[in-house]
C-alpha positions as semicolon CSV with decimal commas, in nm:
position;residue;x (nm);y (nm);z (nm)
1;M;6,112;13,038;6,811
2;K;6,005;12,720;6,989
3;R;6,148;12,507;6,707
4;F;6,475;12,703;6,722
5;S;6,498;12,650;7,098
6;L;6,442;12,278;7,062
7;T;6,706;12,257;6,790
8;L;6,954;12,452;7,002
9;S;6,885;12,232;7,303
10;F;6,940;11,923;7,090
11;F;7,279;12,041;6,965
12;L;7,386;12,145;7,315
13;L;7,293;11,799;7,440
14;I;7,489;11,635;7,158
15;S;7,788;11,861;7,228
16;F;7,779;11,774;7,597
17;A;7,758;11,402;7,524
18;F;8,051;11,431;7,281
19;A;8,259;11,610;7,543
20;Q;8,188;11,332;7,792
21;A;8,284;11,069;7,534
22;K;8,626;11,228;7,482
23;L;8,741;11,162;7,839
24;Q;9,029;10,915;7,835
25;S;9,218;10,743;8,111
26;P;9,590;10,827;8,135
27;S;9,680;10,492;7,981
28;E;9,443;10,544;7,688
29;F;9,577;10,894;7,627
30;L;9,947;10,811;7,666
31;G;9,939;10,479;7,486
32;Y;10,097;10,279;7,770
33;E;10,008;10,174;8,122
34;L;10,110;10,411;8,399
35;G;10,423;10,267;8,557
36;D;10,556;10,108;8,240
37;R;10,778;10,410;8,182
38;F;10,827;10,761;8,312
39;T;10,608;11,016;8,140
40;R;10,778;11,335;8,032
41;H;10,636;11,656;8,172
42;H;10,491;11,792;7,848
43;R;10,282;11,478;7,800
44;M;10,135;11,515;8,148
45;V;10,046;11,877;8,066
46;E;9,878;11,760;7,747
47;Y;9,674;11,506;7,942
48;F;9,556;11,762;8,198
49;K;9,452;11,995;7,917
50;A;9,269;11,712;7,741
51;V;9,071;11,642;8,059
52;D;8,994;12,013;8,087
53;E;8,855;12,011;7,733
54;A;8,654;11,694;7,794
55;M;8,500;11,776;8,130
56;P;8,295;12,092;8,198
57;H;8,372;12,105;8,572
58;V;8,753;12,099;8,541
59;Q;8,969;12,408;8,503
60;V;9,338;12,381;8,415
61;A;9,549;12,697;8,425
62;Q;9,915;12,791;8,406
63;Y;10,043;12,974;8,712
64;G;10,404;13,020;8,609
65;E;10,705;12,893;8,416
66;T;11,026;12,724;8,523
67;Y;11,375;12,853;8,447
68;E;11,385;12,604;8,158
69;H;11,050;12,738;8,029
70;R;10,833;12,443;8,125
71;P;10,479;12,543;8,224
72;L;10,367;12,522;8,586
73;I;10,001;12,422;8,588
74;Y;9,726;12,340;8,832
75;A;9,380;12,189;8,795
76;I;9,063;12,271;8,987
77;V;8,805;11,993;9,012
78;A;8,458;12,051;9,154
79;S;8,102;11,932;9,127
80;P;7,897;12,109;8,859
81;D;7,717;12,318;9,123
82;N;8,034;12,418;9,305
83;F;8,217;12,482;8,978
84;K;7,962;12,749;8,890
85;N;8,031;12,908;9,229
86;L;8,412;12,879;9,244
87;E;8,489;13,245;9,296
88;Q;8,234;13,285;9,572
89;I;8,368;12,975;9,748
90;R;8,723;13,109;9,722
91;L;8,628;13,451;9,857
92;D;8,421;13,296;10,136
93;N;8,721;13,092;10,243
94;L;8,939;13,405;10,259
95;K;8,670;13,567;10,475
96;R;8,668;13,263;10,698
97;A;9,047;13,287;10,730
98;G;9,024;13,655;10,825
99;V;9,205;13,772;10,513
100;M;8,893;13,951;10,388
101;E;8,608;14,116;10,569
102;G;8,258;13,977;10,552
103;T;8,056;13,671;10,646
104;P;8,098;13,357;10,433
105;S;7,785;13,219;10,270
106;T;7,918;12,879;10,154
107;K;8,061;12,575;10,333
108;V;8,288;12,388;10,096
109;A;8,620;12,224;10,189
110;I;8,927;12,298;9,978
111;V;9,192;12,028;9,938
112;W;9,522;12,100;9,759
113;L;9,740;11,811;9,636
114;S;10,104;11,882;9,542
115;Y;10,315;11,632;9,349
116;N;10,681;11,586;9,257
117;V;10,856;11,866;9,443
118;H;11,164;11,642;9,420
119;G;11,215;11,556;9,054
120;N;11,366;11,212;9,107
121;E;11,079;11,105;9,333
122;A;10,908;11,057;9,004
123;N;10,608;10,833;9,069
124;S;10,385;11,104;9,209
125;M;10,346;11,294;8,880
126;E;10,219;10,970;8,729
127;A;9,981;10,937;9,025
128;S;9,849;11,289;8,967
129;M;9,714;11,186;8,626
130;K;9,540;10,882;8,773
131;T;9,399;11,094;9,057
132;L;9,262;11,353;8,815
133;Y;9,097;11,082;8,607
134;E;8,936;10,915;8,907
135;L;8,805;11,249;9,033
136;V;8,632;11,335;8,706
137;N;8,530;10,991;8,578
138;P;8,147;10,999;8,560
139;A;8,136;10,629;8,649
140;N;8,306;10,689;8,985
141;A;8,021;10,729;9,232
142;K;8,253;10,781;9,531
143;T;8,424;11,088;9,391
144;K;8,091;11,235;9,284
145;E;7,985;11,218;9,648
146;W;8,313;11,366;9,772
147;L;8,293;11,659;9,533
148;K;7,954;11,767;9,664
149;N;8,126;11,941;9,954
150;T;8,492;11,951;9,846
151;I;8,696;12,133;9,582
152;V;9,019;11,957;9,486
153;I;9,316;12,150;9,345
154;L;9,601;11,948;9,193
155;D;9,951;12,076;9,123
156;P;10,079;11,775;8,926
157;C;10,447;11,870;8,920
158;I;10,607;12,140;9,136
159;N;10,952;12,073;8,987
160;P;10,923;12,004;8,611
161;D;11,291;12,077;8,535
162;G;11,420;11,826;8,787
163;R;11,147;11,577;8,694
164;D;11,239;11,577;8,324
165;R;11,608;11,562;8,408
166;Y;11,544;11,241;8,601
167;A;11,287;11,094;8,360
168;N;11,518;11,151;8,063
169;Y;11,805;10,989;8,253
170;Y;11,610;10,681;8,352
171;N;11,445;10,640;8,013
172;Q;11,794;10,644;7,863
173;Y;11,969;10,409;8,109
174;G;11,685;10,193;8,240
175;N;11,667;9,822;8,167
176;L;11,363;9,609;8,086
177;P;11,313;9,426;8,311
178;A;11,463;9,660;8,569
179;N;11,798;9,565;8,715
180;P;11,743;9,484;9,086
181;D;12,103;9,567;9,177
182;P;12,099;9,908;9,355
183;Q;12,450;9,971;9,219
184;A;12,334;9,941;8,858
185;R;12,374;10,251;8,642
186;E;11,996;10,298;8,606
187;H;11,969;10,352;8,984
188;R;12,269;10,582;9,024
189;E;12,199;10,918;8,866
190;L;12,483;11,126;8,736
191;W;12,540;11,461;8,908
192;P;12,337;11,676;8,974
193;G;12,050;11,428;8,964
194;G;11,685;11,518;8,940
195;R;11,600;11,611;9,298
196;A;11,648;11,986;9,269
197;N;11,535;12,249;9,019
198;H;11,739;12,418;8,743
199;Y;11,956;12,605;8,996
200;H;12,003;12,289;9,206
201;F;11,777;12,427;9,479
202;D;11,558;12,194;9,683
203;L;11,209;12,336;9,632
204;N;11,086;12,157;9,944
205;R;11,300;12,402;10,141
206;D;11,164;12,709;9,964
207;W;10,794;12,741;10,050
208;A;10,849;13,025;10,298
209;W;11,161;13,193;10,154
210;E;11,048;13,190;9,789
211;T;11,394;13,229;9,639
212;Q;11,302;13,035;9,322
213;T;11,061;13,129;9,045
214;E;10,861;12,805;9,091
215;S;10,795;12,890;9,456
216;Q;10,718;13,255;9,389
217;S;10,458;13,165;9,127
218;R;10,301;12,884;9,329
219;I;10,261;13,075;9,655
220;K;10,069;13,354;9,481
221;I;9,804;13,104;9,372
222;Y;9,814;12,904;9,696
223;N;9,747;13,214;9,905
224;Q;9,453;13,307;9,683
225;W;9,285;12,988;9,804
226;L;9,436;12,907;10,147
227;P;9,316;12,544;10,132
228;H;9,200;12,362;10,442
229;V;9,408;12,051;10,366
230;H;9,739;12,032;10,181
231;V;9,913;11,705;10,092
232;D;10,275;11,701;9,973
233;Y;10,359;11,377;9,790
234;H;10,708;11,223;9,809
235;E;10,879;10,891;9,745
236;Q;11,114;10,670;9,948
237;G;11,340;10,379;9,869
238;Y;11,197;10,042;9,774
239;N;11,265;9,900;10,123
240;S;11,060;10,166;10,299
241;P;10,684;10,129;10,357
242;Y;10,432;10,406;10,294
243;Y;10,433;10,704;10,531
244;F;10,143;10,930;10,618
245;A;10,043;11,165;10,901
246;P;10,050;11,219;11,193
247;A;10,399;11,366;11,189
248;A;10,682;11,297;11,432
249;E;10,668;11,461;11,773
250;P;10,740;11,705;11,924
251;F;10,523;11,949;11,729
252;H;10,607;12,316;11,699
253;E;10,430;12,532;11,957
254;V;10,237;12,734;11,695
255;I;10,056;12,420;11,575
256;T;9,718;12,409;11,743
257;N;9,575;12,115;11,934
258;W;9,296;12,099;11,676
259;Q;9,549;12,061;11,394
260;R;9,727;11,786;11,583
261;E;9,404;11,601;11,651
262;F;9,289;11,633;11,292
263;Q;9,617;11,485;11,167
264;V;9,553;11,184;11,390
265;T;9,198;11,152;11,259
266;I;9,318;11,154;10,897
267;G;9,597;10,909;10,979
268;K;9,355;10,661;11,137
269;N;9,130;10,684;10,831
270;N;9,428;10,617;10,601
271;A;9,533;10,322;10,819
272;K;9,188;10,166;10,789
273;Y;9,220;10,137;10,411
274;F;9,581;10,017;10,427
275;D;9,489;9,751;10,684
276;E;9,210;9,624;10,459
277;Q;9,468;9,562;10,183
278;G;9,746;9,438;10,410
279;W;9,977;9,720;10,299
280;L;10,272;9,825;10,514
281;Y;10,292;10,181;10,647
282;F;10,429;10,385;10,936
283;T;10,352;10,714;11,109
284;K;10,508;10,943;11,372
285;E;10,863;10,806;11,335
286;R;10,998;11,067;11,090
287;F;10,909;11,392;10,911
288;D;10,871;11,660;11,175
289;L;10,676;11,986;11,152
290;Y;10,947;12,227;11,272
291;Y;11,115;12,381;10,968
292;P;10,866;12,640;10,832
293;S;10,949;12,602;10,462
294;Y;10,845;12,244;10,389
295;G;10,540;12,150;10,186
296;D;10,367;12,032;10,504
297;T;10,480;12,302;10,748
298;Y;10,414;12,616;10,540
299;P;10,048;12,518;10,495
300;T;10,023;12,411;10,861
301;Y;10,162;12,742;10,987
302;S;9,915;12,913;10,753
303;G;9,622;12,739;10,925
304;A;9,576;12,426;10,709
305;I;9,619;12,059;10,785
306;G;9,954;12,016;10,610
307;M;10,079;11,663;10,557
308;T;10,359;11,472;10,392
309;Y;10,267;11,148;10,214
310;V;10,561;10,932;10,110
311;L;10,524;10,638;9,870
């Protein structure tokens, strides 16, 4: 029996080491550097699933399907200890929010990152793959420390139909090197463009109303977690610097003073890193928190720190 146990332990160790060895960066998996071209949605899904298979503390699941039958997926990333306790952490958070009765027994933050709600703001889906890799890379000591008290949930593409519509357009008409003329065909999408979903609906106006299947599917999962922080990633024109919270004033009256102050705290922390690199950014000038159906306001009105980040 002892010999059998040692043999089993040996093979489990080898299996674990093999799984670790399979982890690839997005560039290694895709065969090109991120940013060299737009990745089609199905390849991103394949990468997320590959990371799931390679790393024991990552869980990728499908939460729905678009009108054009593309899968809607999300990934949960946690430390090994927290991953074993995911369901208890989720339930404890619902108790803390008053949705369930009982006293929570865990203290773990939940951060939800949403990418590419507007299909032709296409860089953020690429960024989601890089973010996932950095979160799970065993060599990244910083993320190991972060994950000790934080669960990260990534929705890499809220709007796959619009995203592929745009990616296919640009991959067909784009030049190498890119044409800097803003009037060039590669920069002027044909109607209806990639911003909206299959039914030409702006999904960043649908968080509360849930008229579209993407929103209906996503909100079911979102409300099962009620994350403490939600970040909605967007993209601006090439002449606009990066935007991050705090949002433009005035704030809606239902937003608490604590939420306002925490937005400022996060914004100052972001600014510190941007200042170190000499990167341009702005805050407070645009992107209000009034309309209840944005990707920053719906989470904020639900008790989270909801924020828009714009590349």
